[in-house]
Structure formats: C-alpha cells, structure tokens
C-alpha positions as CSV (number, residue, x, y, z in Angstrom):
1,M,67.2,5.2,1.4
2,G,70.6,5.0,3.0
3,W,71.0,1.3,2.5
4,A,69.8,1.6,-1.1
5,G,72.7,4.1,-1.7
6,A,75.1,1.6,0.0
7,F,73.7,-1.2,-2.2
8,F,74.3,0.8,-5.4
9,G,77.7,1.7,-4.0
10,A,78.6,-1.9,-3.6
11,L,77.4,-2.7,-7.1
12,T,79.5,0.2,-8.4
13,A,82.6,-1.0,-6.6
14,I,82.1,-4.5,-7.9
15,F,81.6,-3.3,-11.5
16,A,84.6,-0.9,-11.3
17,W,87.1,-3.7,-10.5
18,P,89.8,-3.6,-13.2
19,S,89.6,-7.2,-14.2
20,F,85.8,-7.1,-14.8
21,S,86.0,-4.3,-17.3
22,L,82.4,-3.2,-16.7
23,L,83.1,0.5,-16.3
24,F,80.0,1.5,-18.2
25,F,77.8,-0.3,-15.7
26,A,79.8,1.1,-12.8
27,L,79.2,4.7,-14.1
28,F,75.5,3.8,-14.7
29,T,75.0,2.6,-11.1
30,M,77.1,5.4,-9.6
31,F,74.7,8.2,-10.3
32,P,71.6,6.8,-8.5
33,G,73.9,5.7,-5.6
34,F,75.2,9.3,-5.2
35,L,71.7,10.6,-5.4
36,L,70.2,8.2,-2.8
37,S,73.2,8.6,-0.4
38,S,73.2,12.4,-0.7
39,L,69.4,12.5,0.0
40,Y,69.8,10.2,3.0
41,I,72.5,12.4,4.4
42,M,70.5,15.5,3.8
43,F,67.4,14.2,5.5
44,T,69.1,12.6,8.5
45,T,71.3,15.6,9.3
46,R,68.8,18.3,8.6
47,Y,67.8,18.8,12.2
48,E,71.0,17.3,13.6
49,M,69.3,14.1,14.6
50,D,71.2,11.3,16.2
51,T,72.5,9.1,13.4
52,P,73.8,5.6,13.8
53,K,77.5,4.9,14.4
54,V,77.9,3.8,10.8
55,N,75.9,6.1,8.6
56,P,74.9,4.2,5.5
57,G,74.9,7.4,3.5
58,Y,78.6,8.0,4.0
59,V,79.3,4.3,3.2
60,G,77.4,4.7,0.0
61,L,79.2,7.8,-1.0
62,L,82.5,6.2,-0.4
63,L,81.7,3.1,-2.4
64,N,80.1,5.2,-5.2
65,S,83.4,7.1,-5.5
66,A,85.4,3.9,-6.3
67,P,85.4,4.5,-10.1
68,L,86.6,8.0,-9.7
69,F,89.3,7.0,-7.3
70,M,90.4,4.2,-9.6
71,F,90.4,6.5,-12.6
72,L,92.6,9.1,-10.7
73,F,94.9,6.3,-9.5
74,F,95.5,4.9,-13.0
75,F,95.7,8.3,-14.6
76,L,98.4,9.5,-12.1
77,T,100.4,6.3,-12.1
78,S,100.7,6.0,-15.9
C-alpha cells in the first residue's frame, strides 16, 4: 500500500511538471495517492511498529503534494 502511494505520487509529480500542462491528471492522481499513503502511515504507526528507514508513505505524501507546492510557488511569485 505504501509503494502504491509512492507510485501515484511519482505520477502526480510527473503530470504536475509545468511544461507538460497535465494539471488535471495530476489532480486526478493526487487523491488516491494521498489516501493510500495516509492509510499506510496510519497502519504502520498504529502500534509504533518499527518502520523501514525510508517510509514509502512519507515519500508518497511528499510527491503527492507537488501540485500544491507548485501552485503556491507560482501564485506567490507572480
């Protein structure tokens, strides 16, 4: 589940690249990525289990936030 969230996050980051202008697809893939990453983080940290060094849930959340970060960057710099 965590790697699926990271996969959707990678798709979101690729689609959100400014030169590709596929923002609709980026927003479409962002929501399942957030959901899968959040569920993975919730299930792996429920009982404070040992998680791997690089938690794929956190990587997925970071990559799924790319369109929001880009929107804020372009909004604040214009």
